[in-house]
C-alpha positions, 0 to 999 in steps of 0.5 A: 314896648311892654315887658313883664316886670321883674320879680323883686326879692330882698337882698341878703343884706336888706336893711330898713331904717326909720331913723334919719340922721338929721332933719329939717323942715321948711315953712312959708307964710304970708308977710302981709297977713302972717298966716301960714300958707301952703308949704313949699315942696322940696323939688331938688337937692344938690351938693356944694363945696365937697358936701359941706353944703346942700342946695335945696330948690323949693316950689311955690310959694317960695320959689327959692334956692336955699344954701343949707349947711350940711351939718346943722341944716341951717339956711346960710343964704337964699339965692336972689334972682331978678325981680324977686318978690319977698315973702316971709319964710321960717326954718326949723332944724332937728338933729339926732333922734326923730322929732327932738327939736334941738335948733330953730332958726329965726324967721327971715325974709325969703328970696325967690330965685325964679319968680316964675318957679324953679323948674331945674337946679343942678350943682356945677363946676365940681360943686362950686356953683349952681345952674338953674332955670325957671318958667319966667324964661331965664337961665342963671349961673349963681355965685354961691358966696354972694347969693346973687346971679353971676350970669343970666341968660334969657330964652325969647321967641322971635316976637320978644316973648320969654319962653318958659324953661323946664330943663338946663345942663352944663357941658362937662367939657366946655362952658356950653349951657343948654336950656329946654323950653315948654311948647310955645306955639309950634316950637319946643326949643333947645337953646345953647348959650355961651355964658361968656357972651350971654346976651343971646343964644349961640344957636337953637334947635327947634326940631329935636322935639315937638312938645315940652322938653323936660330933660337935658343931660350932657354926656359925661366925660369919657362917654364914647359915641356908639358906632352906627349899625350900618358900617357902610354909612360914612356919615354915621357916628364913628365910635372913636369920639370920646367926650369931645363932641358935646353930646346931649341927651334930651327927653320930652312929653312927646315921648322921644329920647334923643342923643344929639350933637349940641355943636351942630349948627344945622339942626337937621343933622344934629340928632344922632339917635332917637327912640320913641317910647310912646309916653311922656318922659318926666326923668332921664339920665346916663348910666355909667359903665360899672367898674365891677362889671365890665359887661355893663357899658354906657346906657340911658334910663328914663321914667315916665309920667305914667310911672313906667321905667325903661333902660336903653343902650347907648344908641337908644336900643330898648332893653327894659320897659315895665311899670315900676309899681308892679314889682313888690315884696309881700312878706318874703324874709319879713320884708313888705314893700309896694311901689307907688312911683319912681323917685329917681335914679343914681349912677356915677363914674365912681360907682357905675351901675344904676341905683333905682329909688322908688317911693310909696304914697306914705312917704317911704323910699326904697333902693332897688337894683339889678345885676345888669340893667342893660343886659339884653337877654333872650331869657326872662329878666332876672330878679331885681333886689331891694337893698334898703328902705327909709321909712316913717319920716316923710308924709306924702310923696318924696319929690327929691333924692340926692346920693351924697357919695362923698359923705356916705349919705342919702338926702331926701325931700318931699311934699311935706317940706321936710329935708331928711338925711340918712346914712347910706347903707347900700353895699359897695359896688364890689359887694353888689357884684359878689352878691349878684355872682353868688345868687345868679351865677356868673355864666354869660347869657345869650344876647339877642340880635333882634331890635326887641331884645327879647321883649314882649312888644305891644304891636299897637304902640310904636317901636323905638327907632334909631336915627343915624346922622345923615339919614332921612327920617321915615314917615313912621319915625316922624309920627309923634315928631314935629316934621322938619320945616 
């Protein structure tokens, strides 16, 4: 599916900031030669202990997960995984005005969390723990206080060889942990673990995807499974299950987005809804309903390796699909902005809606949003708004971004090994709702009953499809998917 990109316009409250609130930098060096080597990228950021600390995952050569004090930005501890080689690591911190160094931590021995590389890291249990996985094939639940592994789980193939893992997630309603693997041979596997019995997986789904599984996200509490289109299909989703079904969103380089039932032993029956986007999926997540806009319900967003961006309804019907690099602002109201890539998206139970963060190759970040990213229209897509820009503080690509709602902060990390903290100047959900109403009006728009929901569909590419539980996939649906064995 292809859709002309929406026009991007400055919000009336647009703010640009080139001064971070706090900043730190990470640098690595060889312990044997004491010569500076390539800097480790910052890959992901999460909040711990009510925002008092941040967990920061870094790339090779450190392959580390650091626990950082949110105020001083000093490293408190580094999580130590099994068989972790030791490398020299230094850390610098600056607080206040840009470039004014006020504190510097001494060099210390950096510890690797996953010696094959950290591929996914998330805070869990309301920010009291950390879940991560790596290319050496392990999933770890970390004891933040001790800096060691609390539970270690391993994904191995039938021949006893470890499967490199790319994604992991913890259910919000139970202790179930999912881990997604790289394609190994003919199989890309989602393994499900009970950390109380970590020696082997509870079950494995091998037919959900046919290539690297890059995204796993359990449905949040309160998620309501949508009804199947065919009300006569008694085996389809009933629509009255809420937060109890262990529903899992997954994305892959095979181009598929799936919502499946993690507790289903028969993997042939596990997939509830599926869509073929036709491009390699790099990011995806859930969109929460908006408290200030009742017409915005549950949904899904996704980003591809080709910098295309899409949104989907909760049953994976397509809504938006466009090249995120196309919308730009060129001098309107004095604002200049050109997007080079998608950094990530943010949606939460407290704020609802969807914040879209995009970046430039110069290291700048901007926040975009729309009145309803899930509205299905027969008319042209309404404009998107640029609300804020954070500039002149990173060099190169910004790899990670975390919205610290509790403390009103935006935390960014990049290929320059810098961690920057900014004041979040985003308008409140109610203020945004007022803005949208003032600028766009509050008239109810017509909704299309067609599958293409008013999009200009590229007939050469496959349309997204939905699979109802109990239904057999068609030949078209199987194209791009691994055939059931």
